[in-house]
KEMI-581058 format. One record per residue (C-alpha): x, y, z; residue in three letters; residue number from 1. Coordinates in pm, 1 decimal, padded with zeros to 6 digits, always signed. Layout:
! KEMI-581058
u = X; v = Y; w = Z; rest = ALA; nr = NUM
...
***
This chain:
! KEMI-581058
u = +02131.5; v = +00190.0; w = -00969.0; rest = MET; nr = 1
u = +02220.2; v = -00055.9; w = -01239.9; rest = ASN; nr = 2
u = +02008.2; v = -00391.5; w = -01254.8; rest = GLY; nr = 3
u = +02270.2; v = -00625.1; w = -01040.2; rest = ASN; nr = 4
u = +02287.0; v = -00358.4; w = -00765.3; rest = SER; nr = 5
u = +01902.0; v = -00345.7; w = -00772.9; rest = GLU; nr = 6
u = +01872.7; v = -00714.8; w = -00761.4; rest = LYS; nr = 7
u = +02124.1; v = -00731.4; w = -00472.6; rest = SER; nr = 8
u = +01909.7; v = -00465.8; w = -00291.7; rest = PHE; nr = 9
u = +01581.9; v = -00629.8; w = -00342.1; rest = VAL; nr = 10
u = +01735.7; v = -00961.4; w = -00215.7; rest = ASN; nr = 11
u = +01866.5; v = -00766.9; w = +00091.7; rest = ALA; nr = 12
u = +01527.3; v = -00669.3; w = +00150.8; rest = VAL; nr = 13
u = +01378.6; v = -00979.0; w = +00110.7; rest = ASP; nr = 14
u = +01619.4; v = -01138.8; w = +00312.9; rest = SER; nr = 15
u = +01514.9; v = -00946.3; w = +00620.5; rest = HIS; nr = 16
u = +01134.2; v = -01074.5; w = +00586.6; rest = ARG; nr = 17
u = +00962.3; v = -01303.9; w = +00800.6; rest = PHE; nr = 18
u = +00665.4; v = -01536.2; w = +00656.8; rest = SER; nr = 19
u = +00449.7; v = -01252.8; w = +00778.1; rest = GLY; nr = 20
u = +00591.8; v = -00961.7; w = +00628.3; rest = GLY; nr = 21
u = +00845.4; v = -00709.2; w = +00692.0; rest = PHE; nr = 22
u = +01021.9; v = -00687.8; w = +01027.8; rest = ILE; nr = 23
u = +00911.6; v = -00331.4; w = +01066.5; rest = LYS; nr = 24
u = +00589.4; v = -00175.0; w = +00884.5; rest = VAL; nr = 25
u = +00482.9; v = +00182.7; w = +00945.8; rest = THR; nr = 26
u = +00199.8; v = +00393.9; w = +00808.9; rest = ASP; nr = 27
u = +00441.4; v = +00674.2; w = +00673.4; rest = SER; nr = 28
u = +00730.6; v = +00649.1; w = +00409.2; rest = PRO; nr = 29
u = +01088.2; v = +00572.7; w = +00549.3; rest = LEU; nr = 30
u = +01303.7; v = +00878.6; w = +00454.4; rest = GLY; nr = 31
u = +01616.1; v = +00687.8; w = +00485.3; rest = ALA; nr = 32
u = +01557.8; v = +00526.0; w = +00151.9; rest = LEU; nr = 33
u = +01751.1; v = +00677.9; w = -00146.4; rest = SER; nr = 34
u = +01545.1; v = +00751.1; w = -00479.6; rest = SER; nr = 35
u = +01713.6; v = +00431.3; w = -00652.0; rest = GLU; nr = 36
u = +01613.9; v = +00209.0; w = -00331.1; rest = GLN; nr = 37
u = +01256.4; v = +00347.4; w = -00364.6; rest = LYS; nr = 38
u = +01251.6; v = +00246.7; w = -00753.8; rest = VAL; nr = 39
u = +01360.9; v = -00103.3; w = -00696.2; rest = ALA; nr = 40
u = +01123.6; v = -00144.5; w = -00410.7; rest = LEU; nr = 41
u = +00832.1; v = +00000.9; w = -00601.8; rest = ASN; nr = 42
u = +00910.1; v = -00256.5; w = -00906.2; rest = ARG; nr = 43
u = +00918.2; v = -00534.2; w = -00668.2; rest = LYS; nr = 44
u = +00582.2; v = -00416.6; w = -00498.9; rest = GLY; nr = 45
u = +00429.2; v = -00382.4; w = -00836.5; rest = ASN; nr = 46
u = +00539.7; v = -00741.7; w = -00925.7; rest = GLU; nr = 47
u = +00397.4; v = -00882.1; w = -00627.1; rest = LEU; nr = 48
u = +00102.6; v = -00668.4; w = -00670.6; rest = PHE; nr = 49
u = +00055.4; v = -00817.9; w = -01024.3; rest = ASN; nr = 50
u = +00101.0; v = -01162.2; w = -00908.8; rest = GLY; nr = 51
u = -00154.0; v = -01147.9; w = -00678.3; rest = GLY; nr = 52
u = +00057.8; v = -01097.1; w = -00355.8; rest = LYS; nr = 53
u = -00137.5; v = -00793.3; w = -00220.7; rest = VAL; nr = 54
u = -00034.0; v = -00794.2; w = +00132.7; rest = GLN; nr = 55
u = +00315.3; v = -00807.1; w = +00047.2; rest = GLU; nr = 56
u = +00322.2; v = -00555.0; w = -00202.9; rest = ALA; nr = 57
u = +00115.2; v = -00327.0; w = +00021.2; rest = SER; nr = 58
u = +00393.9; v = -00335.5; w = +00293.9; rest = ARG; nr = 59
u = +00638.7; v = -00244.8; w = +00017.0; rest = ILE; nr = 60
u = +00430.9; v = +00052.0; w = -00085.4; rest = PHE; nr = 61
u = +00365.4; v = +00185.7; w = +00301.1; rest = ILE; nr = 62
u = +00732.9; v = +00166.2; w = +00309.2; rest = THR; nr = 63
u = +00809.4; v = +00379.7; w = +00017.9; rest = THR; nr = 64
u = +00512.4; v = +00592.1; w = +00034.6; rest = GLY; nr = 65
u = +00431.1; v = +00518.1; w = -00362.5; rest = TYR; nr = 66
u = +00069.8; v = +00657.7; w = -00355.4; rest = SER; nr = 67
u = -00001.7; v = +00484.2; w = -00705.3; rest = ASP; nr = 68
u = +00073.1; v = +00144.9; w = -00547.6; rest = GLY; nr = 69
u = -00128.2; v = +00247.4; w = -00238.0; rest = LEU; nr = 70
u = -00413.5; v = +00392.7; w = -00429.8; rest = THR; nr = 71
u = -00407.3; v = +00030.1; w = -00636.9; rest = ARG; nr = 72
u = -00423.3; v = -00163.0; w = -00322.9; rest = VAL; nr = 73
u = -00714.9; v = +00057.7; w = -00203.0; rest = GLY; nr = 74
u = -00907.0; v = -00030.5; w = -00502.5; rest = ASP; nr = 75
u = -00857.9; v = -00396.3; w = -00480.0; rest = PHE; nr = 76
u = -01010.6; v = -00378.9; w = -00135.4; rest = PHE; nr = 77
u = -01269.9; v = -00139.0; w = -00257.9; rest = SER; nr = 78
u = -01351.0; v = -00397.2; w = -00539.8; rest = LYS; nr = 79
u = -01370.7; v = -00677.5; w = -00273.9; rest = ASN; nr = 80
u = -01633.1; v = -00477.8; w = -00020.7; rest = ASN; nr = 81
u = -01357.9; v = -00404.8; w = +00214.7; rest = GLN; nr = 82
u = -01385.8; v = -00026.8; w = +00236.1; rest = SER; nr = 83
u = -01245.1; v = +00048.9; w = +00573.3; rest = LEU; nr = 84
u = -00920.0; v = -00166.6; w = +00454.3; rest = LYS; nr = 85
u = -00965.2; v = +00044.3; w = +00124.6; rest = ALA; nr = 86
u = -00977.7; v = +00359.2; w = +00323.6; rest = LEU; nr = 87
u = -00660.2; v = +00328.6; w = +00501.5; rest = LYS; nr = 88
u = -00449.9; v = +00258.6; w = +00185.1; rest = PHE; nr = 89
u = -00658.5; v = +00613.6; w = +00026.3; rest = TYR; nr = 90
u = -00558.2; v = +00803.0; w = +00321.9; rest = ILE; nr = 91
u = -00210.2; v = +00678.5; w = +00328.8; rest = LEU; nr = 92
u = -00181.7; v = +00779.0; w = -00081.5; rest = ALA; nr = 93
u = -00355.4; v = +01091.6; w = +00013.5; rest = LYS; nr = 94
u = -00605.1; v = +01039.1; w = -00251.3; rest = ASN; nr = 95
u = -00882.8; v = +01257.9; w = -00130.5; rest = LYS; nr = 96
u = -01115.8; v = +01211.0; w = -00408.8; rest = LYS; nr = 97
u = -01148.7; v = +00811.4; w = -00331.0; rest = LYS; nr = 98
u = -01180.4; v = +00903.7; w = +00051.6; rest = CYS; nr = 99
u = -01463.5; v = +01098.6; w = +00007.9; rest = GLU; nr = 100
u = -01654.0; v = +00841.3; w = -00167.0; rest = VAL; nr = 101
u = -01602.0; v = +00591.5; w = +00145.3; rest = ILE; nr = 102
u = -01673.4; v = +00921.3; w = +00380.0; rest = TYR; nr = 103
u = -02037.1; v = +00960.2; w = +00205.4; rest = GLU; nr = 104
u = -02090.3; v = +00588.1; w = +00211.1; rest = LYS; nr = 105
u = -02007.5; v = +00567.6; w = +00612.2; rest = ILE; nr = 106
u = -02225.0; v = +00910.5; w = +00639.2; rest = ALA; nr = 107
u = -02530.3; v = +00740.9; w = +00480.1; rest = LYS; nr = 108
u = -02484.4; v = +00432.8; w = +00696.6; rest = VAL; nr = 109
u = -02493.4; v = +00629.7; w = +01016.6; rest = ILE; nr = 110
u = -02775.6; v = +00848.7; w = +00894.2; rest = SER; nr = 111
u = -02984.1; v = +00522.7; w = +00821.4; rest = ILE; nr = 112
u = -02875.9; v = +00377.1; w = +01179.0; rest = LEU; nr = 113
u = -02991.8; v = +00706.2; w = +01323.2; rest = GLU; nr = 114
u = -03337.1; v = +00667.7; w = +01185.6; rest = LYS; nr = 115
u = -03395.7; v = +00321.2; w = +01339.1; rest = GLU; nr = 116
***
């Protein structure tokens, strides 16, 4: 995809957004996207993420199934003490290692609660 067609595609995606995000958000990547479309969207998602627009970026990463982006969103939530939100993104990224850390924290909390 050349620079102009990539910009056109990203602009078309942007034009289908409401203030709250994309019209449709799924927890699994859309199979109908071409590799070029995924690359263009992931670039836009990285741009948004690096600009502090984590929610908008996360919607793109979910749509494309971009595991690195999903993991970075999970890391963002983890650093902000939002472990359950982080876990969702680690699961979507299929990042078992980072999921295990949160599962262990949850198990410790349950263990403490059972003792009371």
